[in-house]
C-alpha positions as CSV (number, residue, x, y, z in Angstrom):
1,M,-125.5,69.4,4.2
2,S,-127.0,71.1,7.2
3,F,-129.5,68.2,7.6
4,I,-126.6,65.7,8.0
5,L,-125.0,68.0,10.5
6,L,-128.2,68.2,12.5
7,E,-128.6,64.5,12.3
8,H,-125.2,63.9,13.8
9,M,-125.8,66.5,16.5
10,F,-129.0,64.7,17.5
11,M,-127.2,61.3,17.6
12,A,-124.4,62.8,19.7
13,Q,-126.9,64.3,22.2
14,F,-128.8,61.0,22.3
15,F,-125.6,59.1,23.0
16,I,-124.6,61.5,25.8
17,L,-128.1,61.2,27.3
18,F,-128.0,57.4,27.0
19,C,-124.6,57.2,28.7
20,A,-125.9,59.4,31.5
21,V,-129.0,57.2,32.1
22,V,-127.0,54.0,32.0
23,T,-124.4,55.5,34.5
24,F,-127.1,56.7,36.8
25,A,-128.9,53.3,36.7
26,L,-125.7,51.4,37.4
27,M,-124.8,53.6,40.3
28,A,-128.3,53.4,41.8
29,C,-128.3,49.5,41.5
30,D,-124.9,49.1,43.0
31,P,-125.0,45.6,44.6
32,R,-122.1,46.2,47.0
33,P,-122.9,46.3,50.7
34,T,-123.2,49.8,52.3
35,E,-120.3,49.0,54.8
36,L,-117.8,49.1,51.9
37,K,-119.0,52.5,50.7
38,Q,-118.6,54.3,54.0
39,T,-115.3,55.8,54.9
40,A,-114.0,55.4,58.4
41,S,-114.7,58.3,60.6
42,A,-111.8,60.0,62.5
43,W,-114.2,60.5,65.5
44,N,-114.4,56.8,66.1
45,Q,-110.7,56.2,66.1
46,T,-108.9,56.0,69.4
47,S,-105.4,57.5,69.6
48,H,-102.5,56.2,71.6
49,T,-101.7,57.7,74.9
50,S,-98.4,59.0,73.7
51,Q,-100.1,60.9,70.8
52,Q,-102.6,62.3,73.3
53,A,-99.7,63.5,75.5
54,Q,-98.0,65.2,72.6
55,H,-101.2,66.8,71.6
56,N,-101.9,68.1,75.1
57,A,-98.3,69.4,75.3
58,K,-98.8,71.3,72.0
59,D,-102.1,72.8,73.3
60,Q,-100.5,74.0,76.5
61,S,-97.5,75.5,74.7
62,A,-99.8,77.3,72.2
63,S,-101.8,79.0,75.0
């Protein structure tokens, strides 16, 4: 009885390891271009002048 339990535990561990290896390999070999993976940076966005004026007004009132 304990042999069957050990055999099932080994198969479960092997299955988990196999899934981890396959997942890592698929993520490493992702054929999508790198431009799609990168998120847009807030530093590169230009804000409108009205938003800048509101932000400056908030800064002046806070200090």
